C-alpha positions in Angstrom: 332.3 56.6 106.2 334.9 54.2 105.0 337.0 53.0 108.1 339.8 50.6 106.2 340.7 50.3 102.8 342.3 47.6 101.2 343.7 46.9 97.9 344.1 43.3 96.3 346.1 42.1 93.5 345.2 39.5 90.5 343.9 36.2 92.0 343.6 33.8 88.9 341.4 31.2 90.3 343.4 30.8 93.6 340.2 30.3 95.5 342.2 29.1 98.6 344.3 32.2 98.7 341.4 34.6 98.8 339.6 32.8 101.3 342.3 33.3 103.9 343.4 36.5 103.0 339.6 37.7 103.7 339.8 35.8 107.0 343.1 37.8 107.9 341.5 41.1 106.9 338.3 40.2 108.8 336.4 43.3 107.0 333.4 44.9 108.4 330.8 46.8 107.1 332.5 50.5 107.1 335.7 48.5 105.3 336.4 48.7 101.6 338.0 46.1 99.6 339.1 47.5 96.0 339.8 44.5 93.7 342.4 44.9 90.5 340.8 42.5 88.3 341.6 39.0 87.1 339.6 37.1 89.3 339.8 33.8 86.6 341.7 31.7 84.6 345.1 29.7 85.4 344.3 28.9 88.8 341.9 25.8 90.0 338.6 27.6 90.9 337.6 30.4 89.2 334.3 29.9 89.8 334.6 29.9 93.6 336.9 33.2 93.5 333.7 34.8 92.3 331.3 33.3 94.5 333.5 34.4 97.4 333.7 38.2 96.1 329.8 38.1 95.4 329.5 36.9 99.2 331.6 39.6 100.4 329.5 42.3 99.0 327.1 41.3 102.0 330.1 42.1 104.4 331.9 45.2 103.4 332.2 47.4 100.5 333.8 46.1 97.1 334.8 47.6 94.3 335.8 45.5 91.6 337.5 46.2 88.2 337.9 44.7 85.1 341.1 42.9 84.2 342.1 41.6 80.4 341.2 37.9 81.5 337.6 38.9 82.2 337.5 40.6 79.0 338.4 37.6 77.3 335.8 35.2 79.1 333.1 37.8 78.1 334.2 38.3 74.7 333.8 34.4 74.3 330.6 34.1 76.2 328.6 37.3 75.0 330.2 37.9 71.5 331.2 34.6 70.3 335.0 35.0 70.2 337.2 32.5 69.1 338.1 30.5 72.6 341.6 29.5 71.8 343.5 32.3 72.4 341.5 32.6 75.9 341.8 28.8 76.8 345.6 28.9 76.1 345.7 32.1 78.4 344.2 29.7 81.2 340.6 29.8 80.5 340.6 25.9 80.3 340.9 25.8 83.8 338.0 28.4 84.0 335.5 26.1 82.3 336.3 23.1 84.3 335.6 25.3 87.8 332.0 25.8 85.9 331.6 22.0 85.6 333.2 21.6 81.8 330.8 24.4 79.8 330.4 28.0 79.9 326.7 27.4 79.7 326.6 26.6 83.3 328.1 30.0 84.4 325.5 31.3 86.9 323.4 34.1 85.8 324.9 36.1 89.0 328.5 35.5 87.9 327.6 37.0 84.3 326.1 40.0 86.1 329.0 40.1 88.3 331.4 40.4 85.2 329.3 42.8 83.5 329.1 45.0 86.6 333.3 45.3 86.4 334.9 49.1 86.9 337.0 50.2 84.0 339.3 52.0 86.9 338.5 53.6 90.2 339.7 57.0 91.6 340.1 59.1 94.7 341.5 62.0 95.8 344.7 60.6 96.3 344.6 57.2 94.5 344.2 55.6 91.1 343.3 52.1 91.1 343.2 49.9 87.3 344.2 46.6 86.1 347.2 46.9 83.9 349.2 50.4 83.3 348.2 53.9 82.4 349.0 57.0 80.5 351.1 59.7 82.5 349.7 62.5 80.8 345.8 61.4 80.0 343.0 61.4 82.5 341.9 57.9 83.6 338.5 58.5 81.4 340.6 59.0 78.5 343.4 56.2 78.8 343.5 53.6 75.7 342.0 50.2 76.7 345.1 48.6 75.2 347.2 50.5 78.1 344.6 50.3 80.8 343.7 46.2 80.4 346.7 44.9 78.0 349.8 46.7 78.9 352.7 45.0 80.9 355.4 47.2 83.3 358.6 47.6 81.5 361.2 49.3 82.2 361.5 52.5 81.9 358.4 52.4 83.8 355.6 55.2 83.6 356.2 58.4 85.2 354.2 60.0 87.9 350.5 60.7 87.0 349.9 64.0 85.9 347.4 64.4 88.5 350.1 63.5 91.4 348.1 60.5 92.5 349.4 57.1 93.3 348.8 54.7 90.9 348.0 50.8 91.9 347.8 48.0 89.5 348.2 44.3 88.9 348.5 42.5 85.7 352.5 42.5 85.5 353.4 39.4 87.6 356.3 40.1 90.4 358.2 36.3 89.8 359.5 36.9 93.2 356.3 37.0 94.8 357.3 40.5 96.3 355.4 44.1 95.5 356.5 46.4 93.1 356.6 49.7 95.1 358.4 52.6 92.8 356.3 54.9 95.1 354.3 56.6 92.7 353.5 53.1 91.5 352.9 49.8 93.2 352.0 46.7 91.5 350.4 44.1 93.6 350.3 41.3 91.2 352.6 39.0 93.1 352.0 35.8 90.9 349.9 33.6 93.3 349.0 31.0 90.6 352.5 30.5 89.6 353.9 30.0 93.0 354.0 33.4 94.4 351.4 34.8 96.8 347.8 36.6 96.7 348.7 40.2 98.2 346.0 42.7 100.1 347.6 46.5 101.3 346.2 48.3 103.6 346.6 52.0 102.0 346.5 54.2 105.2 349.4 51.9 107.3 350.9 50.1 104.0 350.4 46.7 106.2 350.7 44.0 103.6 348.9 40.3 103.9 349.9 37.9 101.6 348.5 34.3 101.2 350.0 31.5 98.9 347.6 29.1 96.3 347.1 26.4 99.0 346.1 29.1 101.8 348.5 29.4 103.9 349.3 33.1 105.2 352.6 33.9 104.4 354.6 35.5 107.9 357.6 37.8 108.2 360.9 36.0 108.8 361.3 37.3 112.0 357.8 36.2 113.3 358.4 32.7 111.6 361.8 32.8 113.8 359.7 33.8 117.0 357.2 31.4 116.4 359.9 28.3 116.6 361.5 30.1 119.7 358.1 30.1 121.4 357.5 26.5 120.6 360.8 25.4 121.6 360.5 26.9 124.8 357.5 25.0 125.5 359.2 22.0 124.5 361.8 22.8 126.7 359.5 23.5 129.5 357.4 20.3 129.0 360.3 18.0 129.5 361.9 19.9 132.4 358.4 19.6 134.2 358.3 15.7 133.2 361.6 15.3 134.6 360.6 16.5 138.0 357.6 15.1 138.0 359.4 12.0 137.3 361.4 12.9 140.4 358.9 13.5 142.8 357.2 10.4 142.0 360.5 8.7 142.4 361.3 10.5 146.0 357.8 9.5 147.2 358.1 5.8 146.6 361.3 5.9 148.5 360.2 7.7 151.5 357.4 5.0 151.7 357.7 2.8 155.4 358.8 -0.6 154.0 356.0 -2.1 156.2 353.2 0.0 154.5 354.8 -1.9 151.0 
């Protein structure tokens, strides 16, 4: 039985962000984490991102979807497609993370890329990388829509199943989640200065980390932390003043004959 369920947006090689995110979630064997794809390209360490997700499978239940960047990578590696388009889309950073050559990609990583799901569907939710056709079951979705279509106004209507759809792929430049109720986009632009986002499905609780591995905190929490820090400093100064005064009083109360 699954305890907590989290869904995570596009990582794009931001391994420090992922590491802090997983630490914050602290998953157990009964928890489930659903990744929406795009693990590689653009960010500094795609190799470590894949290493972390493979290792994470030992700690909790992992469902990893395929993104368009994994399609491009595997097209180059397995089908001999031209590298130029992929490299211009961030692939050069992935090559660098593997030591400068795609031949250095470990077999375990190739197995991981081959194992990725097209989509994931539960009783109440649908998870897919990019977009969806509202009137089609997920098994009949067009790949161009599933992997490549960006969200743009007018946004897709609710899926005919009534299920809420979670997607990535379309970067939210402000680093905030796009929540339309029936549709939630969790690509919050980590590699470009935004955040990597995880959302807990039952509570809606959100965890965000930046590409440097720092966790985003709500403004009120930041304010409270500053107030607590200022309170401690003020208390320390007051205690130091009283200690200084006590020492002075002791010196003044000494018998001059003992001096």
